[in-house]
N, C-alpha and C positions, 0 to 999 in steps of 0.2 A: 487443262487436262487434254491429253492427246485424243485424236479422233479414233484411234484404234482400240479404245477401251470399249469392251462389249457392254450391252445393256445390263447384263447380270452383274458384271464387275462394277459398273457404275453405281448400281444400287448399294452395294457394300461400301464403296468408297465415299459416296455421298452421305451415307449414314454415319460413317466415321467422322466426316467433316463437321457434322452437326453435334458431335459429342465432346467438344472442347471443354465446356463448363463441367460436364459430368466427369471427364478425365481429371480435371484439376481438383475436383471435390474428392475423388478417391485417392489422388496423390496426397492431398492434405491429410486425409485420414491415416494413411500408411506412414507418412513422415512423422506424424505426431505420436507414433507408437515406438517406444524404445525396443529395439530388437538386435542388440549386440549378440554376437555368435554364441556366447555362453548363457544368454538369457533365454532359456527355453520358453518360459511363459510369455515373454514379449514376442519372440519369433512366432509362436503359435497364435498369439493375439493378432498379429499382422496376417497370419494365415486365415484366421476366422473372418476377417474383413474381406479377404479375397473369396472365401467360400460363400459368404453372404452375397457377393456380386454374382457368383455362378448360379446360386439359387434364384436370384431375381431374374436371371436371363434364361433359366431352364437348361442350364448346361450341366452335364453329368460330371461328377468328380469323385475321387476317392482319396482317402488319407492314409499315408504310409507311416505308421506310428514309429517313434523312436523314444526310448526312455531318457536319454541324456541330452540330446540336441533337439531342435525343433522338428516337428513332423514334416515329411514331404507331402505335397499336394499334387495330384495328377488330374487334370481336367481333360475331357475327351470330346471331340466333335467327330461324328461318324463312327463307324464300326472299326475298332482297332484291329490291326493285323500285323503283318511282318514288314510292311512298307509304309510306315507312318511318316508324317512330317512332324518333327520335334522342335518345339519352341521351349527355350530354357530361361530361367531367371532365379536369382537367390534373394531371400527375404532378410538375411542377416546384414548387419552393418558393423563397422569398426568402433562405434561410439559407445561410451560408458552409459550405464543407467542414469537417468535424470537429464540427459542431453536434450531429449525432446521437449521437456519442460523449460529448459534454459533457452533453447533456440527452436521454438516451434516453427512450423511451416509459415513462410511469408513470401510475398511477391512484390516486386517493384513495377509490375505490369508487363515486363519483358522476360524476367527470369524468376524462377522459384528457388527458394533457399530453405535449408534445414538439413538435419542429419540424415544422410543416405538418400537425399532427393534425386541425385543422379545415379549413384552407385548403390542399389540400382532400382529404387522404388518407382521411378518414372518408367523404367523398362517393364516392371511388373504390371503397371497400369496399362501400358501399351499392349502387352500380351493379352491381358484380360479383355480389352475392347476388340482386339483383332479376332480372337476366337468367338466373341459374341457376334461380331459381324458375319463371320463364316457360318456360324450356327443359324443366325437369323435368316440369312438369304441362301443357305445351302450351297455355298459357292466354293467350298474346299475341293481341291482336285484330288485329294486323298485324305484318309483319316488323319486328324491332327491331334497330337498330344501336347499339352502345355504343362511343363513340369516346373513347380515352384519349390526350390530346395531351401536348406536352412543354415548351411555352415560354410559357404564358399570362402569367406574371409579368413578362415583358419585351415584351408586346404581340403574342405569337404570330407572330413573323416566319416560322417554318416551318409553323405549324399553320393559319393563317388560310385559306389556299387549300383545305386538306383539309376544314376546317369548312364553308366555303361550298359546296364541291362536295356534301358529304353533306346539308347543309341544303336545297339546291335540290331534293333528292329526298324531303324529309321532309314528312309531313303535320303534324307537331308536334315541338317540341324542348323537352327538359327538362334544364337545366344544374344539376349537383350542387354548386354553390358552397355554403358553409356556410349553413344555415338561421338565421334570426334569432329572437330571443326570442319567446315566446308563439306558436310554430309559424308565424311569418311566412315568406313567400317574397317575392322581389323581382320586381315587375312593371314597373319602370322604372329605368333607369340613365342617368347622364350619359355623354356622349362624352368621351374623353380624348386629348389629343395631347401627346406628350413630345418636347421639342426640346432641342438643345444649341447654344450659340453661343460663338464665339471672338472676342475683341477683340484687335486688333493695335495696339500703340503704338510708341514709340521709346525705346530705352534711353538713359540718360545718368547721369552721376555725380550722386547726390542732393545732394552738397555743392558740388562745384566747378563743375558744368555743369547745374544743375537746369533752367534755362530752355531748354536744348536738347532736353529730353525731352518725351515725350507719354505720360502715364500711362494705360495700359490699365486699371488698377484703378479710377482715378477715372471713366473712361468707363464701366466696368462698373457702378459705383455709380449713375451717372446713368440708365443703361438699366434697372437693377433697379427704381428708383423709378418710372420711366415705365411699365414693364411691370406693376407692382403696381397702378398707378393705373387700369389697364384693367379691374380687377375690378368687376363689376356684380352684387352679390348679389341685387338685386331680380329680375334676369333669369336667375339661376343661373349666371353666368359668373364663373369664378375664374382668376386667373393667379398662379402661385406660382413664384418662383425658389428651388428647394430645394437647389441645389448651386452654390457659387461658390468660385473659387480664382484665384490669379494671382501674378505677381511673380517676381522672380529672387533678389534679396538685399535686405536692409533698406536698404542705402545705394545702391540703384539705382532710378531711375524705371522703373516696371514696363513692360516691353516687351510683355507678353501677359497675358491674363486670360480666364477662361472661366466659363460658367454653364449650368445646365440648367433648363428651364422646363416646368412642368406646367400645361396649359390644360384646363379643364373647361367644357363647355357642355351645355345641355339641348336647345334648339331646333336641329335640323339646319341651319336657315338662318343661324344665328349663326357657323358655322364660317368661311366666306369672309371676312366683314367683320372679324372679330377677328384672323384671320391677317394680313390686309392691314395692320392697325394695328401688329401685332408686327413685320412686315417694315419698316414705315416707321420704327419706333424703331431697328431695326438699321441702316437706311440713313443715319439722321441722326447726326452726330458733334457732341457738345457740346464735347469736347476736340479742338481742331485737331490734325491729324496722326494721328488714330486711325481705324480702320475695323473693321467687324464682318462675320462670316459666320454664317449661321443654317442649321441642319439639322434636319429632322424625322426622328426615328429610330424612333418607334413611335406607333401610333394605334389607339385603340379606337373603334368606332362606338357610338352611343347605343342603348339598349334602349327603344324607344318602344311603349307599349301600343296595339295596334290592336284592332279589333272581334274579330278572330279570336283574338288572344292573350288578350283578356279572356274569351272563351269557354273557352279552355284553363284559365285561372285558375279560372273558375267550376266547371269539371269537377274540377280538383284539389281545390278547397275542398269540393265535394260529396262526394268520396271521403274527405276528411278527416272530414267530419261523419258519414259512414257508419261510420267507425272511432272515433268519439267525440272527435275533435279539431276545434277551431275554428281555421280558417286565415285569416290576414289577408295582404293584399298591400300592400307598401310600396315607396316610391321611395328610391333611395340615390344619393349622388354618386360612388360607386365604379364602376369599369369591370369588364367581364368579356367572355369569349368569346361570351356571349349576344347581344351587339350584332352580331356577325358573322352569326349565324344569322338574327336578326331583320332584318338589313340586306338579305338576299336574299329576304325575304318569308315566312319560315317562322314560324308562330305559336310564340312562345317565352316561357317563364317561367324564372326563375333562382332560385338559392339554395334548391333543393328538397332539399339535402343535410341530414345531421344537424345539430343546432343547436350552434353554437359561437360563440366571441367572442375578442377580444384577439388577432386574427390579426396576423401579422408582428411579434410581440413574444415575449419569453421567457415571458410569462404565457398564451400561446395555449392554449385548451382546447376540448374537445368534450364535450357532455353524453352520456355513454355510454348512458343510458336513452332517448335520442332516436333511436338508430341503427335499432332494429327498427321503431318506429312510423313513422318517415319512410320506411323501405324499404317498409313495407306500403302507405302512402298512394301512393307512387310506383308500386308494382306494380299497385294497384287502378286508378289513373289509366290506366296502359297497357292493362290488361285491358278497360277500359270506353271507351277512346277511339274505337273504331269506331262507337259509337252517336252520337258527336258530330262526328267528323272522318272523313268518308268518303274 
């Protein structure tokens, strides 16, 4: 640890260094709770475990109720105002109910495994212990808000407004998505728009009256090819139909079909033109007698690095160096809630959580040895932020 660490900073960092076993215990508790995005009871159960942690450490929190999705939880250290430091994380995962029983938390000594262990329950654990350290030693350079949301994996339909409200009052935002190999954090992300479309055709007997039908499946196939042709890798634009289905029976000309589209862009100005092209594909029918309807059901904003967010990254990297860690900033095509905080003008960096990989798969893991160091870097960044962000 660098000699320029102040005695007060050292107290908080040393306390975090002694919490490895407690961190892993809370991580195991959270991983062993099914908390798929649509499982409100499970997401709220994970929230109850986090609230219990706050109560044990004397940390103030409030619950922002939601009838359909999990409740948001907001923990506060210091007197909140209009220049808070905002830490973010989501409790929901992509896994179905029962996955926690099938694959409970386990460790090989180096890595922890289980549904959502990296994305992003380890990040939640880190945020819990960081605000506990800041509270215990009164070392925060400004009021700190830790926001634990409920539905990021489906585009944050209930959480986006809460995130944007908090981010408008924030001097800086650090999102605890899983860290990348070699201590990297994410300084830029693509935008993502998720759409579903339905094609309506006309049923007919596939043998006796074939010519009287209008196949929605064939029309769907034409649209899929046209949609994929919009991909422009040189400009970072991708269009992917990841879900497709349709038809009634094998001997019926398909009266209906449906698909789901994932659109990714880098430049904010690309959103409008590419959406118009997608709408034009939906409006044009290659197969006479078919029609289509398009719906946007979730959208992530891009994380675009600004001069202020670059300064935040440099502060974070400086704190990493003070603790003997070299930090890199990377760009990724994935989306996160960081785009919402950046979208309202708050300097934001993402993926400051413990290092993990293979997310959204049975092989998902987190490097257990990274939890304490990443917590220390985050805590030091918060403690020193007033020197850089007034």
